[in-house]
N, C-alpha and C positions, 0 to 999 in steps of 0.2 A: 198548479193552475189543471182544469182536467182538460181534455182536447176538445171536445164540445165545446168549452166556453172558449177558449184560443179560437176555434171558429166562427162561432158565435160573434164575438169581439171586433173580427176581423174581413165581416161581409162585404164592407164596401169595397177594401181593395181587391180580395179575391174576386167577387163578382159572379160567383157562383158556389155548389158545392166541391170542395177539394178531395185530389187524391191525397194518400197521406202516405210519407214515407217515414220511417226509421233509422237511425244508424246510432248505434252505443259508443260511448265510452268504453275506454282500456285501463285496467291496471296490470303494471309488469310484479310477479309475486318475485321476480328474480332473475338477473339477468342484465344488469343496467349500462349504458353505453359499452353494449358492446354487439350491437346489430348493425351496428357499419362499419364492424372489425372483423366478420365472416362467423361471429359467433353464436351461440345457441341464448334461447331466450324463452321465458314462462310466462306471458301472458293470459290474461282473460278478459272478455268483456263484462262490461258492466253494464247493469237496470237503467243507468242514467245516460242521457244523451242528448240527440239532435232530431229532432222533427222537421220535416217537410211538408207544408201546404200547398199543392199546388192546384192552378186551372193554366189550360193552354189559350195560347193567346191568336188572332190571328195573321199579327204582322211578327216582325224580327226583335221586337222591342223585350229585354229583362228588366220586369219591377221585380227588385226585392225590398221586404220589411221584415226587421226581425220584432219579435213579442216580447224579448228581452230586451231590446234597443230602441225604442220607441220612440226617443228625443232623436237618435240618427235622420228619420223621417226615409220615406221612399227612396230606393236608391235606384238609378235608373242606367241600364245599360243596354249594349245591342248586340245581335249578333254580328253585324257587319264590322265592329270594334271591341275585341277581347284582348286588347294588352292590357297590360299591367300598367294602374295607375295607382299611386300612395295614394291618394286622397279617395280613393275607392275603398278603404280600409278594409274589413273584413269581406264584403263580396269580391275582391279579389281571386277565395278558394274555390270559390264555384264559378265563376267569369274562366278560371285557368282549367277546372275540367270542362266544362264547355269547348273552350279552346282546345285543349288534346283530341279531344274526340273527334271534332271536325277534320283537325290537322292529320289525325290518322286515318280520314275519309269517310265516316258516317255523315248520314243525311240527316244533319240538325236540322228542319227548313221553317220552324217557326218558332218564338219566342214561349215567355210564362210569368206567371204573375207566380212569386215565390215566398211564401209564409216562412220564417223559420223560426223554431220554436227549441230554446235548448234547456237542459236540467241540470247538466254539466256546470258547476261551478266554474266562474273565469279562472285562466292564469293557474289554474290547479295543478297539470301535469297530468291532465287524464285522458289527454289527449283531442279536445275537441276540434282541431284544424283535421286531423286527419278524420273524425268522426265526419265531420261534414264534407270534403272531398270524398269519401265513399257513396256519403247518403245523395250526394249529384247526381255521381257516377250510377248507382244503382235505378235511381230515378229516369235517366236519362235511358240508360239501356233498356227499362220495361219501357217508359211512353215510345220509344222508335223501335222498339223490337229487333235490337242490336244485336242480341245473340251476343254479348260478350260474357267469359265465364267470370266468375267471381275473383279468380286469380287475378283475373288480365286487367280487373277494374283495381285491382289495389297495385296493382304496379303502374299503371297509368296515374293513381292517387299520388303515390310515391312520389313519381317523376314530377307532377305538378309541385308538388312540396320541394323538389331539388330545384329544378329549373325555374319556373315559374315567381314562385316565393322563394327562393334563393337560401332554404332552409338546408343543409346535408344531412339531412336523417337518414337513417336505415328504414326497412321496410317491415319493421315490428309492428308500430302503429297503425299501421292500414290494413295489414296482413291479420292482426286480432279484429279490429273491428268489423271487416269483410267476412274472416271465415268462422268465426267463433261458434261454439254450441252451447245453450244452456246448461249450468253442470258441471262444465268443462275448462280445463287449461289449455292451452297451444302448449307443446314443448315441440318448439321450431327451430331447425337449422336457416340461420338469416341467410348463409353463404349456398347451399344448396336449395334450399326451398322446402329440405321434407321435412315434413311436420307429425305426427302425431297428437291425439285429443287425451289426456291424464284426465280419468275421473276426480272432480274437487272435493276429496271428502276427506273433512277435518276432525269426525269425531266428534270429541266434546270441546272441541275449540273454534273458535269464528274469526273471521279477520274482518279489520276495521280498517278505514281511512280515515285518517284525519289532516283536515289541509289548514296549512298554514294562515292562509290570506293574505299571505307576503304576494304582492306583483313582481313579476319573475322578468322584471325590467335586462338581465344580462344573460338570462337565458339561452338566445340565438347566438351572439356574437361569441360568449362563451363554448358553445355546442360548435359553432364552425372553428374555432378556435382548437379547442381538445381534438379534433379528427385532425386538424393539420398536424399536432403535436406527434400523435400516432401514426401518420402516415408516415412521417419522416422517423419513426423510430423503426419501423419494416423495412423504410429504405434503406439504412444503418446496416440492419442484420441480414439482408438480403446480398448487399454492397460486401459484405464478411462473409458469403458464401453460405450462410444459412438456408435450407431450402424450404420455403413457406413460401403458399402464397398471399396470407390473412395473418393475422396477430393470432389469431385463436385458433391458428394450425396447432399452437404450440403445448405442452402440458407444463405443469410444474417444474418437472426435472427437466425438461429442454430449457426452459427459462434461466435456471439456474446455470445451465452450461454454458449458455452465451451471451448472460445479460454483462459481462463483462464490456462488452462490444459499445454498450453505450452509457457514453462518458459523462450525459449529461445527466444531471439527477432528477429534472426534471422527467425528461422523456421515459428513463428507466424506471420510474414511478409510475408514469402512464401505462407502458407497456405491462406491467407488472398485475398492475388493475386488471386489466382486459383479459389475462393469459385465466388469472387463479379466481376473478368472476365468471366465466366461461367453467372452469370445472367444477365453481361451486352449483352450477343450474344441474350439469350432469349428476352433481349429488344428491340434491332438492329434490328431483324428478324421481330418483330414486327413492328417496326416505317418503316422499307422501305415497310410493305404490305400495311402500311397508309398513305405512300408517306411523311411520315416527316423525310424530309431529313435532315431537322436542329439540330433532337434530333437524330440522326443516326451522324451526324457528331460530336456532344458533345460527343457522346458514347465513340467515337474514341478515344478524346481528352484527356477522363477519361483512357482510356484503358493503355494511353501510359504514364500518371504520375506513373500510378501500376506500369508498367515495368521498368521505371525508376525509382520509389523510391520504390517499396516493392520487386521486383522481381530481380532488379538489374542487368539486361541485357542490357541496351541500351549505351549511349558512347557520347562522345563530337557530336561529327559527326550526329551523328541521331538525337539527342536533338538541336543542329542548324538549320537542315532543321526544325523539327516540330514548334522551336521556332517563322524561318523567315515564314512558310507557314501562320500560324493562325496571325503574324503581317500583312501581305496583304492580307489578306481576305479569306483564308480556312475557314471552318465552323467548319472542322474537321481535325485532320493528328495525324499520327503515325509512332511508327516504326512496322514493318512486318519480320516475320520471327525469326529465330532464336537470333536474337541481335550482340551485337557489333561488328557493320557495317552491310553492307547489305542495306535495301532499309524502304523508306516509303512509305504509302501511306495516299493520301489526297484528300479531299471531294473539291472542288471548282466549282464558277460558269461557264460554261461553256465559255459564251462571256468574261472570265477575263484571261482564262489561260495563254496566251501567256505573260501578263502583267506580274501575277502572277509570272512566270515563268522566266522573263529575270531580275523582281528584287531579287528574291530569290538564281539565280544562282551568281550573284553578290555578294551578302550578303555571300552567302556560301564560294565562293573561298576566299573572302577578312578575313573571319575566319579560312578556314583552310587550304588553301592557293594551293589546287588544286580542279577540277571543278566537282561539281555532274553531271547525267546525267537524263535525264526525258525522261518516257515514258505513252503516253494516255493506258487506259487499254482496250485493247479489248479481249473480251472472247472468249473464243474456245471450241469446242469440245473435248472430252476425245482421247486418244492415238488411230492409227486405222491406216490401209493400206492406203495408197492415190492410186486413180484413175490414169490413165494417163492424165486425164484433169487437176487435181490439181498440176500435176509437171513441173512448169514454170519457 
């Protein structure tokens, strides 16, 4: 839907011409489930994301409306009570950002009418929650001239996800959403937050996202469970004198030397995934910089096998897509995101994209019973206020 149409359809709610902000979603090319283990990750922001159309109020009310979920109607909150309420559903994300900034001492003295419109598919693992958090942080920073650096908005957004929403995510999603640049991926060390931009030059190849359309009901609980298992592994290694601060401080050789300290096979598998996935990220960045797209694709294949067999966060739907893509010509394919549903990312020859999609689409429907959706990866800048010429 065109942005001008969204505005026109909601003028009664907005009560005036809105200011518009955009925050992208993200896809992680490789480096899964290690952003909370001190690992390296390699995400890029995508053109799909979340828009906020806002008009200021003279009172302290916060009125929210979602263009995507009109059936929920207008949700109301207030600057005087920003506590988490399960009944508030999705508006807890923006409420959490208001709450965090006020508690940091920023003067947010009036409310807003806030219309949200998302182009990210629901429950797809493309970071709709991080997109919404960074969106609201960017909006408040601009509207109240708070002069907060984007890196700090990123950190505040992660804190809201962890402490307000109760999901123990790492910082990758918020970092990618806030800090990305068009045509680039971010090579990020999640321990030190050192990062660099890597040109996303794929030559004769294209990156394709495929959405399983399976609702990820287990993702949050399993996410916290996996993190606990990794924490246990780190504690065991440290108790046995292994001098590391994070699991991803180890390389493959070091893991081989110390793995026998890990008696529990499940914990050993989790740690092995973390260590080897981190090394795959380093190799994948080097492969892209050297235009070795075939090696890049093979590393994606290895990543999926590890997430499926060692970290156990894949599912039938994701495995079906990955296997089908590889059968029909993808040089690399893997699940991306938290798992248990969501999306895959695949590397295909550009001139074969349509043919491969048609074959995978049919195979997936035959095996699963409903359709997958497909999106060519188009990169994006990070969260920002849109200028009038960008609101079309």
